[in-house]
C-alpha positions in Angstrom: 18.0 16.2 -18.5 18.3 17.3 -15.0 14.9 16.9 -13.2 15.3 20.2 -11.4 16.2 22.6 -14.9 14.6 25.8 -14.9 14.4 25.3 -10.6 18.1 24.4 -10.2 20.8 22.2 -11.7 22.4 19.6 -9.5 23.3 16.0 -9.4 19.6 15.0 -9.7 19.7 13.6 -6.2 17.6 15.3 -3.4 19.0 15.1 0.3 18.0 11.8 1.5 15.9 11.6 4.6 18.6 10.0 7.1 21.1 13.0 6.0 18.5 15.7 6.8 19.3 17.5 10.4 17.7 20.1 12.3 18.8 22.2 15.3 18.7 20.8 19.0 17.9 17.3 17.9 14.4 18.5 16.4 12.8 15.9 14.4 11.2 18.3 11.4 10.8 21.9 10.3 7.7 23.6 9.7 7.6 26.7 7.6 4.5 29.1 7.7 4.4 31.8 4.8 1.8 34.3 5.2 1.1 36.0 1.5 0.5 39.8 1.9 0.0 40.4 -1.7 -3.4 41.2 -2.9 -2.4 41.5 -6.8 -4.6 39.1 -8.9 -2.7 39.5 -12.1 1.1 39.5 -13.1 1.1 43.3 -13.7 1.1 43.6 -9.8 -0.9 45.5 -7.2 -3.4 48.1 -8.4 -5.5 50.4 -6.6 -8.4 48.2 -7.2 -6.5 45.4 -5.4 -6.2 47.7 -2.4 -9.6 48.7 -2.2 -11.2 45.2 -2.4 -13.2 44.3 0.7 -11.6 41.1 1.5 -8.2 42.6 1.4 -9.2 44.9 4.4 -11.0 42.1 6.0 -7.7 40.2 5.8 -5.8 43.0 7.3 -7.8 43.6 10.4 -9.7 40.6 11.6 -8.0 38.1 9.4 -4.7 39.3 10.8 -5.6 39.3 14.2 -6.6 35.7 14.3 -3.4 34.8 12.7 -1.2 36.5 15.1 -3.2 35.3 18.1 -2.7 31.7 17.0 0.8 32.1 16.1 1.3 33.4 19.6 -0.8 30.9 21.3 1.5 28.1 19.4 4.7 29.8 19.5 4.8 29.7 15.7 7.3 32.0 14.1 6.4 32.8 10.4 7.6 34.5 7.4 5.5 37.3 5.9 6.1 37.6 2.4 5.3 41.1 1.4 5.7 43.5 -1.6 7.4 46.5 -1.0 4.1 48.7 -1.7 2.4 46.8 1.0 5.4 47.4 3.4 5.5 51.1 2.7 1.8 51.7 2.9 0.9 50.0 5.8 3.9 50.5 8.2 1.9 50.0 11.4 0.8 46.4 10.5 4.3 45.7 9.8 5.5 46.9 13.1 3.0 44.9 14.8 4.1 41.8 12.9 7.9 42.4 13.5 6.7 43.0 17.5 5.4 39.6 17.3 8.9 37.9 16.2 7.9 37.2 12.8 10.0 37.7 9.5 9.2 40.3 7.0 10.3 38.8 3.6 10.1 40.5 0.0 7.8 39.6 -2.6 8.8 41.9 -5.4 8.1 45.6 -5.6 4.5 45.4 -6.4 4.2 41.8 -6.4 4.7 41.6 -10.1 5.9 39.0 -12.5 9.2 39.9 -13.7 8.7 38.2 -17.0 6.3 41.1 -18.1 9.1 43.7 -17.4 11.1 45.6 -19.7 14.7 44.3 -19.8 16.7 45.8 -16.6 13.5 46.6 -14.8 13.7 43.6 -12.6 17.1 44.4 -11.0 15.7 48.0 -10.8 12.6 46.8 -9.0 14.3 44.5 -6.8 16.6 47.4 -5.7 14.1 49.7 -4.8 12.2 46.7 -3.0 15.2 45.8 -1.0 15.8 49.6 0.0 12.0 50.0 1.1 12.1 46.9 3.3 15.5 47.8 4.7 14.1 51.0 5.9 11.1 49.5 7.2 12.4 46.6 9.1 15.8 48.1 10.1 18.1 45.5 8.1 18.4 44.2 4.8 15.7 41.3 4.1 17.0 38.0 3.9 14.4 36.3 2.0 12.5 37.0 -1.6 9.5 35.3 -2.5 7.9 35.2 -6.1 4.7 33.3 -5.1 2.3 31.9 -7.8 -0.8 34.1 -8.2 -4.4 33.2 -9.0 -3.8 33.9 -12.9 -0.8 31.8 -12.9 -2.2 28.6 -14.9 1.0 26.7 -14.4 1.0 27.6 -10.6 5.0 27.7 -10.8 5.5 31.2 -10.0 7.9 33.7 -12.4 11.4 33.1 -11.0 14.2 32.6 -13.3 18.0 31.8 -13.3 18.2 35.7 -13.8 16.4 36.4 -10.7 18.3 34.2 -8.6 21.6 35.7 -10.0 20.3 39.0 -9.1 19.2 37.8 -5.5 22.7 36.4 -4.9 24.4 39.4 -6.1 22.3 41.4 -3.5 23.0 39.5 -0.5 19.8 37.7 -0.3 19.9 34.3 1.8 17.3 32.2 0.6 14.5 32.3 -2.4 11.1 31.4 -0.7 9.2 29.1 -3.1 11.3 26.6 -4.6 9.3 23.9 -6.6 12.2 21.0 -7.0 12.4 19.4 -3.7 10.5 18.7 -0.4 13.8 20.0 1.5 15.8 23.0 1.5 17.9 22.8 -1.9 20.5 24.8 -4.2 19.2 26.6 -6.6 22.6 27.0 -9.3 21.8 30.0 -11.6 25.3 29.6 -13.1 26.9 25.9 -13.7 30.3 26.9 -14.7 30.7 29.4 -11.5 28.8 27.2 -9.2 26.9 30.0 -8.1 23.9 28.9 -6.0 21.3 30.2 -3.6 19.2 28.3 -0.9 15.9 27.5 -2.1 13.1 26.8 0.6 10.3 24.4 -0.7 6.9 25.4 -1.7 4.1 23.5 -3.3 0.8 24.9 -4.5 -1.4 22.1 -2.9 -0.4 23.5 -0.1 -1.5 27.3 -0.6 -4.6 28.5 0.2 -4.4 30.7 -2.8 -5.7 27.9 -5.0 -8.3 26.4 -3.0 -10.0 29.5 -1.5 -11.5 32.1 -3.7 -9.9 30.5 -6.9 -10.4 30.8 -9.8 -12.1 34.0 -8.5 -14.1 35.0 -5.6 -18.1 34.1 -5.9 -17.4 31.1 -8.0 -18.5 28.7 -5.5 -15.8 26.5 -6.4 -13.8 27.1 -3.4 -12.4 23.7 -1.3 -11.6 24.2 2.1 -11.7 20.6 3.0 -9.5 19.5 0.2 -6.9 22.1 1.3 -7.2 20.7 5.0 -7.2 16.9 3.9 -3.7 18.2 1.8 -2.0 19.9 4.6 -2.8 17.0 7.0 -1.6 14.4 4.7 1.5 16.2 3.8 2.3 17.1 7.3 2.2 13.7 8.5 4.2 12.2 5.4 6.9 14.6 6.2 6.6 14.3 9.8 7.4 10.3 9.5 10.3 11.3 7.3 11.8 14.0 9.4 11.8 16.4 6.5 10.2 20.0 6.0 6.5 21.2 5.6 5.6 24.3 4.2 2.2 25.8 4.2 1.3 29.0 2.5 -1.8 31.2 3.6 -3.2 34.7 3.3 -5.3 36.6 6.3 -7.9 37.6 3.5 -8.5 33.9 2.4 -7.7 31.7 5.9 -8.9 34.4 8.2 -12.5 33.3 7.6 -14.7 31.6 9.8 -14.4 27.9 9.4 -11.5 28.3 7.1 -9.4 29.9 9.8 -10.7 27.0 12.2 -9.2 24.7 9.5 -5.8 26.4 9.9 -6.0 26.4 13.7 -6.8 22.9 13.5 -4.0 21.7 11.5 -1.3 24.0 13.2 -2.7 22.9 16.7 -2.2 19.3 15.5 1.3 19.9 14.1 2.4 21.5 17.0 1.4 18.7 19.6 4.0 16.4 18.0 7.1 16.2 19.4 10.4 17.6 17.6 8.4 20.1 15.3 10.6 23.2 14.8 8.4 26.0 13.6 10.7 28.5 12.6 11.0 31.6 9.9 12.5 31.6 6.5 15.9 33.0 7.8 16.0 30.7 10.6 15.6 27.8 8.3 18.1 29.1 5.8 20.9 29.9 8.5 20.6 26.8 9.8 20.7 25.1 6.4 23.7 27.0 5.4 25.7 25.6 8.1 24.4 22.1 8.2 24.3 21.4 4.2 26.5 23.4 2.5 26.1 23.8 -1.2 29.5 22.5 -1.5 28.5 18.9 0.4 25.0 19.0 -1.1 25.9 19.4 -5.0 27.9 17.4 -7.4 27.4 19.3 -10.4 27.8 17.5 -13.8 27.1 18.1 -17.2 23.3 17.3 -18.3 22.9 13.3 -19.9 20.3 15.0 -22.0 20.8 15.2 -25.9 19.1 16.6 -28.6 18.0 14.5 -31.8 17.0 15.4 -35.1 13.3 14.3 -33.9 13.3 15.4 -30.0 10.6 17.4 -29.2 12.9 19.8 -27.2 
């Protein structure tokens, strides 16, 4: 069975280090995702979520710190935002866009589509796309289905159906693929070889699972463990010349020593020569040109067989 089942179908071989290339001779790519979804459950954002004090802190002091740091380091980030947030906080969205960052979609309410009735995922996707298009002046290129604190498996909620819907609506990339540590093509239909580019994401580099998790006030936050993960993975990917993604929220990483941790890893990363800190759409545009699906994929029938006593 392909090891990328449920995340993609391919020849089971990821992109080798020496085959990965970045623009203008850059050595590696750094993707920074800022999560603007305050929802704590799969049903999506509620009035209670929007009234929470840490959410308001994140949209004021936390976001101020983020944008100042990104400007200092010349980092362009991708802000993954549910459509209801984009519609409700247009002044904040405009400010993010004015600084040259990308706004990508994260559902209508940041909801889990597996909890929706048949046909609702497409309806929600259309509504979210229309809202973002109106707000940013162009159709969004990226779509995220980021994990939530109540997601025990930490695998997000996208399916082949999600990918097919995104492809049909002209999206360029899916923002949190779990099957590789370099961009790869998620195949939603093997027979038709229909694909959508997926950018790598891993929850060990997402502050959701280390700060204010499993819920605020438990005393189980692990900011030092998160910083250790960021440092170790950046160095490993830099040595290989591949890709490193961090996912942060201003409501989590915008506080005191947590922000200092974020600033420390980003300053260290950007001090390395050849680090291309780009938005998701910039990375996707490059990958589509440099590593096309036709070049990257060798689709073949699965070698998996079911037997009488198979656990599958």
